[in-house]
Each structure stands twice: as C-alpha cells, then as structure tokens.
N, C-alpha and C positions, 0 to 999 in steps of 0.2 A: 371545378371549383364551385362551391356553393355560394349563394348570395351573401354579401357582407353587409354588416351594419355597424355603426359606431356606438360605443357606450363609454361612460366615465367610470373607471374603477377606483375604489378606495385606495389611497396611498400610491396611486399610479396615474400617469398622464393618460390622455385619450388614447385608446388602443383600437386596433381593428379586431372585430369579433366575428367569428364564423360559427355556424350551427354545428359543423363538424369539428371535434376537438383537435384533430391533426392539422386542419387548415388554420384553426385559431392559433395553435402553438406556433406554426410556421410564420404566421403574420406577426406575432409578437417578437419572434426571433429576428425577423427582418428589421423591425423597428428598433430593437435593442442591440443589433449587431455591432455597431461601432463602439458603444459603451462597454459591451462585454469583451470585445477584443482589446480595448484600452485597459480594462481590468486585468485581463490575462497578461498583457505585456508588462504591466506594473508589478504583478505578483512574480512573474518570471525574473524580472530584473532585481527584485528585492527579497530573495529567499532567506529563510531563517532555519537554523538547525533545530533538531528535536529538543524539546523542553525549553526552547528560547523563542517561541513563536509569538512574542508580545505584540509586535506591530501588525503581524498577519491576522491574529485573532481580533485585534481592535478594528481592522479594516472590514473583516467579515461581520462583526457585530454592527458596525456602522451601516453596511449595506442592508442588513436585515431590518434594522430599525427604520430605515427610510421606507421600507415596504410595509410597515405596520406590524411587524412581528414584535412580540414581547421578548426581550433579549436578556439573558443572564450570562455574565462572563465569569472567567476563572473557575470553571467546574473541572475538578481533577487536574489542576494546573492551568494551562492557557485554553482550556476547552470553552466553547461557546454553545449555548443552547437557545434556539429561537423558536418560539411557539406562536402559532396562529390558529385561533379557534373560529370555526365558521359553521356553527350549528351542530346538531347531533349527528353522529356518524362515527366511522372508524378513525383510528389514530395511526398515522403513518410516519415512521422515522426515516429521514434521509440523511446519510452521513457523508461528510467530506473530510479528508485529512489535510493538515495544514503545513507539515514540516518538509524540509528539504534535506539534501545530502552534502557531506563534505567532499565535493567533486569539483574540479576546475573545468568550467565549461569551454568546449571547443566546437561551437556550432557556427560561428560567424554571423549570428543574428545581430541586427542593429540594437536590439534590446537585451542582448546576452548579459548574464549576471557577471558583475565584476566584484561581487561582495567577497571580502575576506574577514575572518573573525577568529576568535580563540575558541577551541573546542573545550570540552570538560577537563581535559588533561593539560590545558594551557598551551597547546600547539596551535600555531597559526595555520588555518585551513581556508581554502576557497569553498564557496557554497553555491549549489546549483539545484534547481528543480529538475533533477535527472530521472524522476520517477513519475512525472506528470501530475503532481499534486496541484500545481497551478491551474492545469486544465480541469481537474476535479472541482476546485473551488469556483472556477468560472461557470461550469455547468450547474453547480449547486445554486449559485446566485441567479443564473438564468432561469432555472427551473422555478425558483421562488417567485421571480418576476412574472413568469407565465401563469402560475397558479393564482397569484394575487389578481392578475388581470382577468382571470376566468372564474372569479369567486361564485358567480351565479350558476356555474355548471357543476359544482360539487358541494357536498356537506361533509363536515368532519373536522379533524384537528391535524395540523402539520407540526411535527417536531423536527426541525432542521438542526443538526449538530455539526460543529466544527471540532474535529478531534486532533489534539496534538500528538506528537511523538509516535506516530505509526511506524516510522522507520526503525525505532528502537524498541518496538513491541511494548511500549510503556504508556500508551494513551488511553486505550479503551477501558482497561481495568480500573484505573484511577477515576475515570468519569463515572463508571458504574458504582464504584465504592463511595463516591461523593454524592450519591443520591440521584443519579440520572433517571432511574425508574421509580423513585419515590417522590422527589420534589417536583417532578414534571409529569405531564400526562403519559401513562404507560402505553407504548405502541402496541398495535395488533400485529405489526410486522415491520421489518427493517430492510431498507434498500441502500445500495451503494453502487457506484460504477468505478472502473479503474482503467486507465489507459493500457492498451496492448501494443507493444512495439512491433509485433509480427502482423498485425491487422492493418488494412488500408483505411485511411480516414474516410468516413462515410459508411463504414461497416460496423457490425456489432457481433459479439461472441457471447455465448452463455454455456455454462458447464453444469450438467446435472450432478447432484451429489457432491462429493468432495472436490472443491474447485482449486484449492491451494494445499500446500504442505504445512505440517507443523514445523516450527523452527526452534532449535535450541542453540544458544550461544555458550560454548564451552571454553574455559581457560585451563590450560595445562602448564604447570611449572615443571620443567625438567631440571633437576639438580645434577651437579657434578662435583668433581674435586679438581680444582684449578692447578695450574702450574705453567712451566715454560713450554712454548710451542715446539722446542727442539728435544724435549724430554717427555713425550706423550705417555711412555710406559709408567711414569710416576703420577699420572692423573687418571681421572675418569671424565672423558671429554663430553660435556653436555651437548655440544653441537652435533657430534656424531650420533649420540643417543637420540637426540631430537630428530635427526634425519632418518634414522631407522624407524622411529615411531611414525613419522609422517607416511612412510611407505606402508608400514604394517597396518595402519588404520584403514587403508583402502581395501584390505582383504575382508573387511566387515561386509561391504556391499557385494563384493565379487564372490565370496565363499561362505558367508554366514546367513545370508537372507535369500528368500526365494527370488529367482530371476525376474518374476513379474511384479515383485514388491519393490517399489521405487525407494531408493535410499541415496542420499548425497552427503558425503563428508568432505568438506573443503577446509583446508588450513589456510585461512586468509591472512594471517600475520605470524611472522616468526622473528624474534629478536634475541640476540645473545652475543656475548663477547665485546671486547673493547679495543683490541689491537691485533695486528698481524701475527705477532709472535707470542701471544698470551692465550693459553687455554683457560677459559673462564669457569665459573662455577654455577651458571644458571642460563637457561634459555626459556623464553616465554612464547607459548603458542596460543593463538586464538582460532577457534574453529566455529564454523556454522554447520549444523547438522539438520538435515531435512528428511522427514519421514511422512508417511501418509496414513498411518494407523497408530493407535495407542500401544497396541501389542508390539509392533515393530519398533516404535520409539523406545520402549522400555528395554528391549533386547539390545538395541544399538548402543544406548547409553551404558548399559552394563558391560558390553563388549569393549567399549572405549576404556573403561576403568581397568578391565582385566588385561587388555593388551598393553596399556601404559605400564602397569605393574610388571608384566612379564618382560617387556623390553628393558626395564630398569634392573630386574633380577639377572637377566642375561648379561648385562653390562658389568655385573658384579657390584652394583651399588648396595650399601647397607640399608636396612629397613627404614631408617630415619631419613634417607635421602632418595627414596623411591619417588617417581613422578607424582605430583599432586594434580588431581582432576577436579575442577570446580565447576559445578553446574548451577544454573540460575532457575529458581522456581517460576519466575515470570517468563514462561516460554509462550510462543505463539501457536495456538491450536489450529487445526484444519478448519477452513471455511466450508461448512456443510450447507450447500444451497438446498432450500426446501423444494421438494419435487413438484408440489402443486404450483408454487410460484414460478419455477422454471418453465413449467408447461404453459402457464398463463402468459408469461412475458414472451416466450418464444412465439406463440401464436399472434400476440399483439404486435411484436416487432416485424414478423413476416408480413402481416397484413398492411403495415404502414410504411415499411421500407423495401419490401420485396424479399422473396426467399433467397435470392442470390446475394443479398446484403447481410444475411444473418447466418452465422455458422455455429454449430455445436462444437465447442472447443475442448481439447484435452485438458486434464488437470495440469497445473503448473507446480513446479517445485519451489516457487516463490512463496513467501509467507505474508499473512494479512491478519492483524488482530481485530478486524471487523468480525471475525468469528466469535468473539467474546459476547457480542450482543445477543447471540442465540444460545448462550450457555448458562444463563441464570436459571433460577428455579422455575421460571415461567416458560422456558424453552421456546422463546419467540421464533417464528419463522423468519429466516433471513435469506436474502439473495443479492449477490454481487455479480454484475455482468461486465463484459469487457467492451471498451470503446476503442475501435481502431483509430490509430493516431498517425501512422507513417504515411507519407505521400504515396498515393496509389501507383504512380509510375515507378517509384523505387521498389515497391513490393513486387510488381511485375518483372522488373529488371532482375531482382534478386532471385526470383523463381527460375529465370532463364539461365543465369550465370552460376547459381548455387552459392553466391557470395552471401555471407551472413549480414543481416541488417543490424544497425546499432541497437543494442538491447536497452531495456530499462537499466538505470544506474550507469549508463555509458556517458562519457563527456560529450559524445557526438549525438545523443538522443535529441531529436528535433521534430516535434509534432507538426503536422499540417494543421495549423491552428483553426482556420475558419471552418472547413468541413467537419473537423472533429468536434468543435464547439457546437455547431448547428445540430449535428447528429446526437451529441450527448444531451443537450437541453431538451430536444424533442423526445428522445427515448425516455429520459427520466420523467419528464412532465406527463407523458402518456401513461407511463407505468404507475405513477402516483394516482392519476385519474382513474385508471382501471381498478386499482386496488381499493380505492375509496367507494366503489360501487357497492 
C-alpha cells in the first residue's frame, strides 16, 4: 500500500487519496460501503417495471446531482443523463439499466421485494430485480463517487446514463432518438457491466467480439374453426395445430442451421380455449428468438413464417385462416465488444484483480440493447463486461454436484451483494480512468 494523504473533493466529503488509482478506489469504496449497500437494498426492495421507472430514475438523478453532475431527466422516457466536465480530454459514457421484471421473489432476503403492480395488460404481477439491475445502478453510483473524489487524477468528460426498459429492448433506441448524442457530449466510447449468475462474486468476465445474441419477440396467432369437444371432426382445432407448430419450430435450429451457429427458439407463452368441452377458434403464441448473426437471424425469421404457413395448410385451414406471424422491428442486436477495448480492459483487470479472477467468457444467448450505442453512424466502440454475482461457495458446490445455479430472471437469483458491489465499482472506476488516459 502506498502512502496515503487526505484531500477535500468537490461535492464530496473528505476522502482517502492514494497515489495508486487502485488503492484510491479501494479506499473510497471502504468509506462509501455502507451507503452503497443501503442504496442497493433500497433499489432491490423497490423495483419498477420497464417503462414505469419513475421513482428509480428520480433516485438516480438525485444521487448524481449530489455529486455535482449536471443532470437531465426524462430522456427517451424515464432516461437519466448526468454529465460531469473536468477539463479537456476524452468523453466516456457509462450506462446502467433501471428496470425490473415481473417475477415473484423467492430469495428469503430481509429486503426482498414485495412489490405488486399492474402490467401494461392490466394484470397484477409481482416485481423483482431478478436480472441484477439494482446491482448495476449501485456500481454506477459508486463509480461516480470514486471518480468525483479522484478529479485531480483525470481530465475529460463523464456521461453517466440511466437507461429505462432494457428488459423490453425499448430503452436505448428512444434515448438515442431523443438526442443522447446531440444534446449531450458525444462519447469516444461506451462502457457497461452486467451481473453474471454463473460467476463468483469477486470475479470478472469479458467476451471478445459478439458477447450477446440478437433477440426478436414474435407473436403468432393460430386460427381454427371452433365447435364441440365431442365432435372434433367438424372443427379445425387450433390447440392441436399450435402444438404441432411448437414442435415443428424446433427443427429450424436442429435441421436448418449450421450445428455451430447458435439458434434458440423458445415458445414462452401459449394461450387458447375457454372450457373443457369446447374447441376454440384461436391460440396465441409468444416466442423469443435468439441468433448470433444477421444472416442467421433473417433465415430463422423466414423459416418461422414458412413453417407456420405449412402447418396451417397441412391442417386444412383456408387461406384466410392461416397462422399470422407478427414480428417487431424494435429487436435487440448483438452486443459487439470492441476488440481493442476488450484487450485493454482484460490487461487492466488481470493486473488489479489477478488472472485467476478474470475469465474470458463465452457469448451468451441473452440479449442486451446496450448494443445500440455502438450502432449509430459514428460506430462508437463499446464494451460490456460481466460482474460475478453468485456466492463463491455456491459456485464451487455447483461445480462439484453439477447442480445448476439460479440463473438471471430466476425468482431465486440472489447476488452476494458486498463483494459484487466492491468488485463492480473498482472495475468500472479503473476502466474509466484507463480509457480517459
């Protein structure tokens, strides 16, 4: 540990300062630890669904104003943009997401979410931060605190953004459309972190190239001709047709794409019928489709349309009752990590956390609209790294027993908050400092 000295930072209490950036950040984390864990527990207990992040965005704006950032709210919905200028230099964007999921929490935590609300369809749902966005926000605030306290160690501009609706793939694009890169300083590069359920708290992961999958949400309406359940020959049963379609769709991945080209087609929702002895006239399917290249994505979407039509024709449906396949233009593209940033951050993390704590991770079939910040005409370099979140002993136990760990979006997902927060704040703070050089 290098010699320490005290200094008074603008918009910050007296902090411990060290000549070495890693030591300085660690000292600030130690000082802010209790307040950051308090923030984490508050956010965890008070989640809000996508497009409804009013109180969450207000809290994030409040935290950044207290640190001296110039804050603008309601960008692209409930988006928050906080800017801090500290002389000439590079501009670095750091993103956090704000929204939670319609999941009933089953973690047993004393601060577990008990929130219930109405979703956009009017259904009462429980709400939980089952994807770690509460940890992302905590690390975002902690990083801002560290960088403010270390203002004499860097020059440049920070653009910290709180993005709504990541879970619905509807947050990044509206923020960009609302002038994120025109109304505010345009970044030289963009950074983000994301909790990883398979990584132990205290570890980091980083993926070269494509880090996530593209995501399409597909709605299929399967029509039929209804009638009595005891007279199926007088009907065209949409439940049976839908069941055949669900199975047929799986042949796209197994028989129409290269074995090494990852494709996932999951039917996440199926609804149809009203009573035991009635054959209805409609079944609704909701699909999530994951691919890793634009070429494969196009082929898969076309195959879904072809197979849906074919199953309907095989069932004898007339042309006007063939299944309807509805796609959404607002899909989530692949997060393409910039190779130079990956190389730079990998070396930085290994030097400060140890090589045993930093893993090169495989791409995930999860989606992330952080990708869109690198897809504007400026083609900004972006990099998102993974923050291990699961208790280390549980990761070791799972490796021995082959039992799966609770995944992201699971009602049992329970980060090991303190080591995850400490690692996340330190990693992101050092990453920003390195990129400002």
